[in-house]
N, C-alpha and C positions, 0 to 999 in steps of 0.2 A: 577577611580576605582582601588584599590590596586590589586596587583597580587593575594593575598589570596582570596579576594572577587570575583575577576574575575574567578578564578578556581572553586570556589564553585557555582557560578552562572552557569558556563558552565556544571558542574556536574548535577545540577538540571535540565538543559535542556535535557541532555542525559538520565536522569532517567525518565523524562516525556515521551520522545520519546520511550524509552524502554517499558514502560507500555502501550503506545498506540499500539505498534506493538504486545505486548503480548495479548491485547484484540482482535486484528484483526486476528492473526494467530491461536488463540485457537479454532476457529470454524471448522477448516479443519478436525481434527479427530473426531468431534462431529456431525456436521450437515449431512454429506453424509451418515453415517450409519443409521441415523434416517429415511432416505428415502429408502435406498437400502439394508440394512442388514436384512435378514429374521428373525433374533432374536430380532429386534427392535419392541416394542409394543407402540411406541409413538402415532401412528395414530390408531383410532378406525376402520376406513375403509381402506382397502388395496388399494394402488395406483399401477398402471402399471408402467413399467420402463419409458415410454414416459411421463406420467403425473408427475411422481416423478422428472424427469429431468427438466421439465418446472417449476414446483413449487420450486425446489431447486434454479434454475437460478433466479427466481423472488425474493426469500428470500435473496440471495446473493446481488442482484442488489438494494434491498431496502436501504442498507447502503450508497452506492455512490450516490443514488438518493437524499437522504437527505443531503449528504456531498456537493453535487453540489450547494445547496442553502446556506448551513451553512459555508463552508470553506472560500469563498471569503468575506462574511460578517464579519466573525471573524478575518480574516487576515487584512482587512481594519480597523476593530475595534481596533486591537492591535496597528496600526499606530496612531490611534486617542486618545486612553485612556492609552496606554502603554502595554508592553508585559506581565507584571506581572498580571494585572487585567484580561487580555485576558486568560492567563493560568488558573487563578482561576475559571473563568466562565466555561471554557471547561471541566476542571477536575470535577467540581461539576456535570455538565450535563452528563458526561461519567459515573460517579459513579452511578447516578440514573438509567441510561440506562442499565447498567450491572446487577443491582439489579432486574429490571423488566424482563430481559432476563432469569435470574435464576428462577423467579416466573413463567414465561411462560413455561419453560421446566418442572418445578416441577408439574404444574397443567395441562400440555398437552394442552396449549392454543396457537394454531398456530397464531391467530391474534395478541396476545401479543408479540410473537416473531417478527412479522413484525413491530409492534410499537416500540419495544426496539431497533431493528436494525436501524430504522429510527432516533430514538433519539440519539443513540451513533454515527450514521453517521453525524447528524447535528452538534454535538459538537466535531467532529473529526477535528477541526481547529488547533489542537495542532501541527500538522506537519508544517503548514504554519508559526505558531508562533515560533516553534523551528528553522526553517530555517532562518526566519527574525532575530531572536535573535543572531544566529551564524554569520550572516552577520554584525550585529551591532558590534560584538566582533572581527571580522577579520580585520587584518591590511592591507592586500593586496589580490589580486586575487588568488595567489597561496595558501595562508592560507585559503581562503574561500573554494576552491576546496578540500583541505585536510580535512577541518571540515565537509564538506558534505560527503566525503568518510568515515570518522570516524563515522559519524551518520549512514551511511548505514551499516557499520560493526556492530554497536550496534543493528541495526535492525535485522541483521542475528542472533546475539546472542539471542535477545529476541524471535525470531522465534523458536529457539531451545527450549527455556524454555516454550513457549506457547504450542508447540506441545506436549512436555513432560507432562505438566500440564493437557492439554486437554485430551490426550490419557490415562494417568494414573488415574487421579481423576474422570474421567467419566465412568470408567470401573467397573461395578457392581461385576465382578469376584474378584476384589481386596478386597472388603469389602461392607457391607450393606450401609454404608453412602456414598459410591462412586457412584454418579449418574451424568447424563449429566448436571445437574444444579450446582453441587458443584464447578467446575472450575470458573463459573461466580461469585459466592459468593466470591471466593478467589480474583478474579480480582477487584471486587468492594472494597474489604478491602484494597488492595494494592493501589488503586487510592486514597482512603481516606488518607492513610499514606503519599502518594506522595504530596497531597494537603498541609498537615501539614509541610512537609519538604520544599516545595517550598515557602510557606509563610514565613518561617524562614530564608532561605538561599539565595533565588534569589533576586538580586538587579537589579532594573530597568535599562535596557540597551538602551532605546530609548527615545529621546527627544519628548515630547508630544506637538502637535500643539494646537492652541486655539480653533479651530472650527472643527466640524465633521458633516457629512451628510450621512445618511444611507437609504436604502430601501430594502424591503424583497426580491425583485427579482434581487438582485445584481449579482447573478450567471449568469443569462441570460444577464443582462446588460454588465457584464465583458466579456462574450464570444463575444458579438457584438462589444464592444469597442476594443477588441484585433485585429479585422480586420482593424482598423484604424492606427495600429502601425506596419509599414512594417518590421522593424528590429526584432520585437518580434513575428510576425505572424508565421514565419517559425519555430522558436524554439518551440512555443506552439504546432503546428501541428505535428512536429516530435515526441514530447513527447506523444501527443494524440494517434497516431497510434501505437507507441511502447507500450503504456499502454494497449490498446485494445488487442494486441497480447499476452502480458505477463500475464496480469490478467486472461484472458480466459484460457490460457495454464495451469496455476496453479490451478484455481478454479475447473476445470473439470478433473484434474489428478486422484483424488480418484475414480471418476465415471468410467473413462477409465480403471484403474487398476482392479477394482472390476468386470467390465464387461468382459474383455478379458483375464485377467491373474488370476482371482479368488483370488485376494489379500484380506486378512482379515483386519478389522479395526485396529487390533494391528500392522500388518505389514505396514499399511499406516502411522501409527505414526512414525515408524523407518525411512521410506522413507522421510517423511517430516523433520525429524531431520537432515537428510543428506542435505536437501535443505538449512536449516538454517546455518549449518556448512560451506557449500560452499559459500553461499551468503556473510556471514561475512568475511570469509577468503579471498575471491576474492577482496573485497574492501580494506581490510587491507594490502594485499600483493601487489596488482597490481595497484590500483587507485592512491595511493600516488606516486608510481614510475612513472606512466604514466603522472601524472600532472606536473612532472619536465621536461619532454621532449616533450610532445604533448599538444596542446590546446584542450579544451573539444570538439570542433567540429571535430577535426581530430580523436580523440579517438572514438567519436560516429560513424564516417564514417566506421571505421574498425569493431567495435563491432556489429553494426546493419547489416552489410553485413554477417558476420560470424553467427550471431544469425538467420538470415533468412535461411541460408543454413542448420543449425542444426535443426531448426523447421521442415524443409521439410523432414529431415531424419526420422521423426516420422511416415510419411505416409505409407511406405511399412511395411508389416507384418514382425516382427522380434522377437527374443527371449527376455525375460524379462531382462537379463543382458545387452544386446545390447541397448534396449530401455532406461534403466536407465543410461547407460553410456552417451548416446546422451543427455538425459534430464539434467543430472548433469553438463555436459559441457555447456549447454545452460543457466543453472542457473548462472554459473560464468560470462558468457558474459553479461547476463541481469543485474547482480549486478553492473558491471562497467558502463553499459549503463545508469542505473538509476541515479547514482550519477553525471555523466557527463551531462545528460539531465538537471538536476537541476542547475548545475553550468553554463551551457550554457544559461539558462533563466536568472539567477541572474546577470550574467555579462553584460547583455544587457541594464541595467538601473541604476539609481542612488540609493544610499544607503537609502535615506530618504523615499522611497516608496516601499521598499522591501516587506512589508506585503501585499500591494495591488497587486504588480506584481506577487508574489508567490501565492497570493490568486487566481488570474486569472488562473495561471498554475494549481492550485489545482482544479479549476472548470473544466478544460479540463481533468485532471486525473479522477475526479469524473464522468464526462460524459462518459469517456472511460470505467471506471469500472462498469458503469451502463449498457451501450450498450453491452459490451463484454459478460458478463454472461447471459444477456437476450437472445442475439442472439445465444450464445453458448448452452443455454438450448434448444432452438428450433432445432438447428442443431444436438445436441446430441440425441434428441428424434427421429430424422430420422436415423442418423448413427453417433455414437460417433467418428469414425475415421475421419469424415469430419471436426471436430473441428480444427485439425491441419493444414488442407488446409486453413481454414479461418485465423488462426493465422500466418501462413507463409506469406500469401498475405498481411496482415496488417503490419507485420514487414518489408516486402519488400517495401511497400509504404513509410514507415518512412525512409528507407535507400535511396530510390530514391529522396525523397524530400530534403535531405541534400546533396546528391551526385551531383545532377545537378548543383546547384549554385556554389558548390565547384569547379567542373571541368571547369565550364564556367569562373570562376575567374582566374583559372590557365591558361586557354587558352588565355584569354585577356591579362594576364601579360606576 
C-alpha cells in the first residue's frame, strides 16, 4: 500500500470512529432531561425519580446488551471477509438505527427508543474493526500504542462535538425545528456521508482467509473461551472492571448533578464539553509520551490506582467546583487508562486474529456497559451518592488484579 493510500485509509478509520463516538455521546444531554427535567413532556405519565432512574438505566443498558452479541460477531466477521465489508455492514446498520431513534423521539415511542438503541448497539462493531485495522497498519508495538492513543484523542474530540450537537440542536428554545429528534437525523446523515467516503477511500488492510464459521451466540462463546487463554484472561478482566467503573460514573453524572446541585440541561452540556476536551487532550499529551518510557501494564498500574483514589473523593459532600475538579482529573486518568487497556490486550496475541481478540475484549466492554448502568440505575433509585462507592470498588478491583501479579513478578525476580 503506497503512503498516499495508507494515509487516506487511516483517515477513513478515524472518521468512522469519530462518528461512532458522535452517536454515542449525543445521548447524554438528551436522554437524562427526558426523564428528570420538569419541562420535559416526552412521557404522558409522570415518573418518580426512582422509576425514572431505573428506566434510564435500562435504556442506556440496551445499547451494550446488543453490542455484547454484535461486536464479537462483527469483529470476527472482519477477520473473515475483510475490514472494508465489515465497515460497510456496520455503518448501514448504524444509519438505520439512528433514523429509528429520531422517529421514536418524534413520535414519543419509548419502545422504539429501546429498539433503536439495540439496533445501533448491535452494529457498533466499528470500534473493533477500527482497532483491528490500525493494528494491520502498525509497524511495531510502539506505533500500535500511539495509534490507539490518537484514536482515543479523536474520541475526545468527537465527544465535544456530540455534546454540542445534542445540547444545541435538541433545545426548543433555540428554534421551533430544534427538537430531541433533530440531532439523530443529523447523525444518520453524517453516517451516510461516511459510508460514501469509506467506500471510495478505504483500501483493504487485512488478508482474508478462505473459510469462516459464525454463530449468533458468539459473544457468550467468546467470554467462555477467554477463560481458556491464561495470558489474556487478566487483561480482559482488568478492562471489564475498569469499564464498569467508568461507564457508570459518566452515565449517571447528569442525574447526580441535577439531583444535588440543581444543574440545568444547558449546564450539563457545558460540563460534558469539558469531559471531551480533557479526554482528548490527556491522550494526545500524555499517552504518547508515556508509551515511550512505560509499558502499557506499568501505565495501567499507576492510572488505575490514582483513578480509584479520585473516584473515592466523590463520596463526601463537597462544593460543585471541588466535585468538578475531582471529576475532570478522573477523566484525564481514565482516558490514559482506556487506550493502555486496549494496547495491553492487543499486544497479547498475533496480528492475524486481532479482530477476534479485540471482539472478545469488546464483549467484556459491552457486558460491563450493560451491568454498570443497570446496577447504577438500581443504586441511584436508592441513593445516587452510593453510585460512586460502587464505581470506586470496581476500579479498585481492576487495580488489584493487575497489581498482585506485577508485584509477585518483581518479588520473584
